[in-house]
N, C-alpha and C positions, 0 to 999 in steps of 0.2 A: 419147801426145799428149793434152792435156786437151781436153775438149769445149767448144764455144761456150757462153757463159753468157747467158741472157736475164734481163732485170730486169723485175719486176712491182712496181707500187706501187698506191696507192689514190687516189681522187679528192680526198681532203683535202690531198694534197701540193701541189695548185694549181700544178703545173709549167706554165709557158707552153707552149701547144700546139706552137710551132715547135721547142722543145727536146725535147718528147716524141717528135716525129717524127724529129728529127735523130739522137737517141740510142737510137732503137728501144725505147722503154720502153712496156710494157703497163700501162695505167691502168684499174683496176676501180672501178666506182662504188659508193659507199655509197648509201643511200636516204633520201629525205625522205618522211615519211608525213604527208599533209595531208588531214584528214577521211577520206574513203574512197578517196583516191588514194594510190598508191605511185609515186613519181617517182625515176628514177635520176639521181643527182647529176651535174650538168653534161651530161647527155644529154637527159633529158626536161624538165629545167628548168635555165635558165641564171641566173647571178647577177642580171642586171638585171631579169629577169622575176620572180625570187624576191622581191627587195626591194620592187618595185612592189606585188606582191600582198600582201606582209606589212603594208604601210601600212594597208590597209583590211580585213585578215583578222579575221573574228569567231572563227574557230577557229585556234589556234596549231599550227604544224607540230611534229612530232617526227622523230627520225632512227633509222636502223637500219644495222647493219654490212653490208658486202658479203656477198651470200648465198653459201651453201656451193656450190650448183650452179655459180654464176659462177666461183668459185675453181677447182673441179674441172675445168670445161671449159677454162679458161685454161691450167691446168697440162697437161692432156692435149694441147692443140694445140701447145704449145711442146716437149713431150717428143717428140711425133710428128715435129716438125721437127728432132729430134736436138739439142735444147738441154738443158743443165742449167739449172735455174730458181733464181733468187735473188729471193725475195719480201721486200720491205722496206716495212713498213706502219705506220700510225698507232699511237701508244702503246697498248699492251695495257690500260692503266689508263683510257683514254678511250673505247675502242670494243671491241666483240667481233670486230672484223675479223680479228685474228690467230687467234682461236679458229675462225673460219670457214675460214681458210687451213689450219690443222692438221686440221680435219675433212675439208676438201676433199681434202687430200693423202692422208688415211687411206682415202678411197674409191677411190683409183686402183687399177686392176687390175694395173698394173705401173709401175715407175719412181718409186715413193715415195722411194727413196734419192736421186733426182736433184732433189728439191725441197727447198730450204733456206729457212727462214723466219726473219726478223730483226725484232726489236722496236726501232723507231727511238727509242722513248721521246719522240717529238715529233709534231708535225703541221705543217700549212701548209708554207712553204718550208724550214723547218728539216728536215722530212722530205724535201722536194723536193731540197734540196742533197745530202743523203745518197744519195738514189736516183741523182742525176745523177753524183756522184763515182764510184759503183760502175759505172754504165752506161758511162761514158767508158773506164774501164780494161777493162771487159768487151769493148768494141768493139775494143780493142787486143790482145785475146787472153788477158786475165787468166784464171786458173783460178778455180774456185769458192772455193778456199781463200784465194786472194789477195783475192777480192771480200769475203769474210767479214772478213778482217783490216782492209781499208780501211773497211768499213762501221763497224766498232768504233771506229776512229780518228775517222772523220767524226762519229759520234754524240757522241764526247767533245768535239768542237770546234764544236758547233752550239748555237744558242740562239734563243728566241722571246720577244719582249717586246711588249706591246700595251696600249693604253688603251681602255677601253670607256666608252660613254655611261652605261650602267647595268649592274649585276650581275644584274638581274632575269632575263635570258635564261639565264645560267650557272646561276643558282639553280634555275630552272624545269626545266632539263635534268638537274639532279642533279650538275652538274660542280663546284659550289662550295657550301659550307654556308650555312645561314641566318644565322649570326652574321656571316660575312664579307659577306653581302649588305648588312647595315646600314651598312657602311663607305661604300657608294656612294649612300646615300639623301640625304645632305645636298645642299643646293642648289649646283649648279655644281662639285661635287667629282667628279673623274674618277679612278676606280680604275686602277692600273697592275698588270698581271698578267704572269706568265711561265709557261712550261711547264718544270717542274723535276722531274727523275726520273720523267717520264711523266705527271705530274699538273699541273693548273692551280693555280698558287700565287698568292695575293694578296700583293703587295709593299708598296704604299703608296697613298695618295690624294693627288692634287695639285689645287689649285684652278685651274680653267680648262683648257679643251681644249688650247690652245696650249702651256701650261706642261707639261702631261702628255706631249705629243708630244716636246718638247725633253728632258724627263726620260728618256723611253724611249731616245733617242739617247745621252744622257749615260751611262746604265747600260751600254748595249752597248759604247760606247767603252772604258769602264773594264774591262769583262769581257774584251774582245778583247786589251787591252794591246798588246804589241808583236808579237803573232802576225800573220804574213802568209803567203800572200795573204789578202785579205778578199773574201768574196762576200756580197752583201747583197740582200735582197728586201723590198719592201713587203708588208704584208698589210692589206687594207682591205675593209670591208663597206659598200658604197654611200657611200664617202668618198674618191673618187679624187683630188680636188683637194688635200685635206689630206695624203694619203699621198704625193703627188708632191712637195709642198712639203717634207715631211720628208726624202724621199729626196734631193732636191737639196741640202739642208743637209748631209746625211750625206756626199754626194760632195765637197762643199767641204772638209769637215773630216777625211776619211779617204781613204786610197789604196785604192780599190776596184777589183778586177780583173774582177768580174762583177756585173752588176746585173740584177735581174728585177723587173718590175712585175707583181704578183700580186694578183688579186682573190679574196677568200675564196669558196669554193664554197658553194652553198646549205646543205649539211650543217653546215659550220662557222658560217655566218651564223645558222643556227637557234640555235646555242648562245651566240654572243657578242653578237648583235644588231647592227642598223644603226648606223653611226657609228664603229665600231671601227677604229682605226688602229694599226699597229705595224710592227715590223721583225723579220725573221728573218736570221740570219747563219750562215756557216760560215767559220772562220778557221784558217789554219795548214796548209792542204793544198789 
């Protein structure tokens, strides 16, 4: 008989708290480093507080992966409760969190073979939807092998597209190159980006915020094509009104079976900056 499987992800997944609780998902925090403070993402600092503080900050925050001790402790607790562990985390190319997971697992005195680590090659709710898909089948008794197979399928059917006010934050955090940053410096031009093969990719620039948001929806509709069912989530950094408007438009134009309103955590907000609006999807499963 296969063992129960527990799902672990990280705070950049931005899964709404009610779904985390309902599907028994363990969420480990990345960290925001702000001056001499180290703040656990979504625990010591919430999005609203983060964006308010950012407006007047003299020192800009930076970020760090989930710590190795945090990983090790989470693994130990779940193994002690007789779970196999499936850890599904932010893209290895965007964060050292998977490295922390690998090291945390290697420090276990026993049960290393019961911890499975998966690179989502995504973040925000494109990671969240992957974690939710696997958590749902795990609750129904799926084996670790089944969870792995579903995670791979989910990863192949997810996407993240977003428009930023400026590329300055991505450039500062080393997530996008200097040449790309110049795309976004012209007046009123809003860069559209996506997460492709685990990296932030710059797609195009659109004049005006409204047109950029509409273009995000257009790209996603084209990419989803005739795949169903469709699950869709907002991603927004201190831009709830704009994100809600985009989501409502998407609901009018697409047959969506699951909707999540998701605010970017402080760690992601550090890299994309306030005013960012986008959508994450999973389609076909």
